[in-house]
C-alpha positions as CSV (number, residue, x, y, z in Angstrom):
1,M,-17.2,-0.3,16.9
2,Q,-16.0,2.9,18.6
3,Q,-12.5,1.5,19.0
4,S,-12.4,0.9,15.3
5,Q,-13.3,4.4,14.3
6,F,-10.9,6.7,12.4
7,G,-10.6,10.2,13.7
8,S,-7.4,11.5,12.0
9,I,-5.3,11.9,15.1
10,P,-1.6,12.2,14.2
11,L,-0.6,8.5,14.9
12,E,-3.5,7.0,13.0
13,D,-2.5,5.5,9.7
14,P,-5.2,5.9,7.1
15,N,-3.9,3.0,5.0
16,L,-3.8,0.6,7.9
17,Y,-7.3,1.8,8.9
18,L,-8.6,1.0,5.4
19,S,-7.0,-2.5,5.5
20,V,-8.6,-3.3,8.9
21,F,-11.9,-1.9,7.8
22,L,-11.9,-4.1,4.7
23,E,-11.2,-7.1,6.8
24,V,-14.3,-6.3,8.9
25,C,-16.3,-5.8,5.7
26,D,-15.1,-9.1,4.3
27,I,-16.8,-11.1,7.1
28,L,-20.2,-9.6,6.3
29,M,-22.4,-11.0,3.6
30,I,-25.7,-9.6,2.4
31,N,-27.5,-11.3,-0.4
32,G,-27.1,-9.5,-3.6
33,A,-24.6,-6.9,-2.3
34,S,-21.0,-6.8,-3.3
35,S,-18.4,-6.5,-0.5
36,Y,-17.5,-3.0,-1.8
37,A,-21.1,-1.9,-1.7
38,I,-21.3,-3.1,1.9
39,C,-18.1,-1.2,2.7
40,L,-19.4,2.0,1.1
41,R,-22.5,1.8,3.3
42,L,-20.7,1.0,6.5
43,F,-17.8,3.4,6.2
44,P,-19.5,6.4,7.9
45,F,-20.2,4.4,11.0
46,F,-16.4,3.7,11.4
47,L,-15.5,7.4,11.4
48,R,-15.6,9.9,14.2
49,D,-15.5,13.6,14.9
50,K,-14.3,15.9,12.1
51,V,-13.6,12.9,9.7
52,R,-17.3,11.9,9.9
53,A,-18.4,15.5,9.4
54,W,-16.0,15.8,6.4
55,L,-17.6,12.7,4.7
56,H,-21.1,13.9,5.5
57,F,-20.5,17.3,3.9
58,L,-19.1,15.9,0.6
59,P,-21.4,16.9,-2.3
60,L,-24.3,14.5,-2.6
61,G,-23.6,11.8,-5.2
62,S,-19.9,12.7,-5.5
63,I,-18.9,9.3,-4.2
64,T,-20.5,6.3,-5.8
65,T,-17.9,3.6,-5.6
66,W,-15.5,2.2,-3.0
67,A,-12.5,3.1,-5.2
68,E,-13.7,6.8,-5.4
69,L,-14.1,6.8,-1.6
70,T,-10.7,5.4,-0.8
71,K,-9.0,7.8,-3.3
72,V,-10.7,10.8,-1.7
73,F,-10.2,9.6,1.8
74,L,-6.4,9.0,1.3
75,A,-6.1,12.3,-0.5
76,K,-7.6,14.1,2.5
77,F,-6.0,12.2,5.4
78,F,-2.7,10.9,4.0
79,L,-0.7,14.1,4.2
80,P,1.2,15.1,1.1
81,S,4.4,15.5,3.1
82,K,4.1,11.8,4.2
83,T,3.5,10.7,0.7
84,A,6.5,12.7,-0.5
85,S,8.7,11.2,2.2
86,L,7.7,7.7,1.4
87,R,8.1,8.2,-2.3
88,N,11.6,9.5,-1.6
89,Q,12.4,6.4,0.6
90,I,11.1,4.1,-2.1
91,S,12.9,5.7,-5.1
92,S,16.2,6.0,-3.1
93,F,16.0,2.6,-1.6
94,A,19.3,1.1,-0.6
95,Q,20.2,-2.1,1.1
96,W,21.7,-1.5,4.6
97,D,25.1,-2.8,5.7
98,N,24.8,-6.4,7.0
99,E,21.1,-6.5,5.8
100,S,20.2,-9.8,4.2
101,L,18.4,-10.0,0.9
102,Y,15.3,-11.2,2.7
103,E,15.4,-8.3,5.2
104,A,16.0,-5.8,2.4
105,W,13.1,-7.2,0.3
106,E,10.7,-7.2,3.3
107,R,11.7,-3.6,4.2
108,F,11.2,-2.5,0.6
109,K,7.7,-4.2,0.5
110,D,6.8,-2.5,3.8
111,L,7.6,0.9,2.2
112,L,5.3,0.0,-0.7
113,R,2.5,-1.1,1.6
114,L,2.8,2.2,3.5
115,C,2.2,4.1,0.4
116,P,-0.1,2.0,-1.9
117,H,-1.4,5.1,-3.7
118,Y,2.2,5.6,-5.0
119,C,1.2,3.3,-7.9
120,L,4.5,2.0,-9.1
121,Q,4.2,-0.5,-11.9
122,K,5.6,-3.9,-11.1
123,W,8.6,-3.5,-13.5
124,M,9.6,-0.3,-11.7
125,V,9.3,-2.0,-8.3
126,I,11.7,-4.7,-9.5
127,Q,14.1,-2.2,-11.1
128,T,14.1,0.1,-8.1
129,F,14.8,-2.7,-5.7
130,N,17.5,-4.2,-7.9
131,N,19.2,-0.9,-8.2
132,G,19.1,-0.5,-4.4
133,V,20.8,-3.8,-3.4
134,T,24.5,-4.2,-3.0
135,Q,26.6,-5.4,-6.0
136,P,27.2,-8.9,-4.4
137,V,23.5,-9.3,-3.8
138,R,22.6,-8.1,-7.3
139,S,25.1,-10.7,-8.7
140,M,23.5,-13.4,-6.6
141,I,20.1,-12.5,-7.9
142,D,21.4,-12.5,-11.5
143,V,22.8,-16.0,-11.0
144,A,19.4,-17.2,-9.6
145,A,17.8,-15.5,-12.7
146,G,20.1,-17.4,-15.0
147,G,21.2,-14.1,-16.5
148,T,20.1,-10.7,-15.3
149,L,17.1,-9.9,-13.3
150,I,16.1,-7.0,-15.6
151,S,16.0,-9.4,-18.6
152,K,13.0,-11.2,-16.9
153,T,9.4,-10.1,-17.3
154,E,8.0,-8.1,-14.5
155,G,6.1,-11.1,-13.1
156,E,9.1,-13.4,-13.4
157,G,11.4,-10.9,-11.7
158,Y,9.0,-10.3,-8.8
159,N,8.4,-14.1,-8.4
160,L,12.1,-14.8,-8.5
161,I,12.9,-12.3,-5.7
162,E,10.0,-13.8,-3.7
163,E,11.3,-17.3,-4.2
164,I,14.9,-16.6,-3.3
165,T,14.1,-14.5,-0.2
């Protein structure tokens, strides 16, 4: 368990930590307890040093759900400068020279995964990606869409990109 503890050293990624922690919680089952209730109870045991002290000294009763805990945790340990940098990378996304549609889409999704609290609506994800690809790739996507990608619903647009990559 000690190897899985989060201690907020510079190279630790709080988003990745939460994902791995949820994987661990998903294998545990306790009759009558939701998986998020289990995560909420186990979370302090997977922290170390100042991070554990930070959680311990939050006002009693201030965190009652897993969603609240993840929001407070990310606000504390996902530095605003990192969020700002990732938001900038997402909003100014551009396909690289000689990068395939598949590679560009995977790189874009990686940026979104790195900053899940950015909270882009799906239609904005599609529009931002579409604006960032080269004109020949955008034309290819539009042909696959049987019109324009932006004329599709957000779900149809996202699924279309997933299908053609």
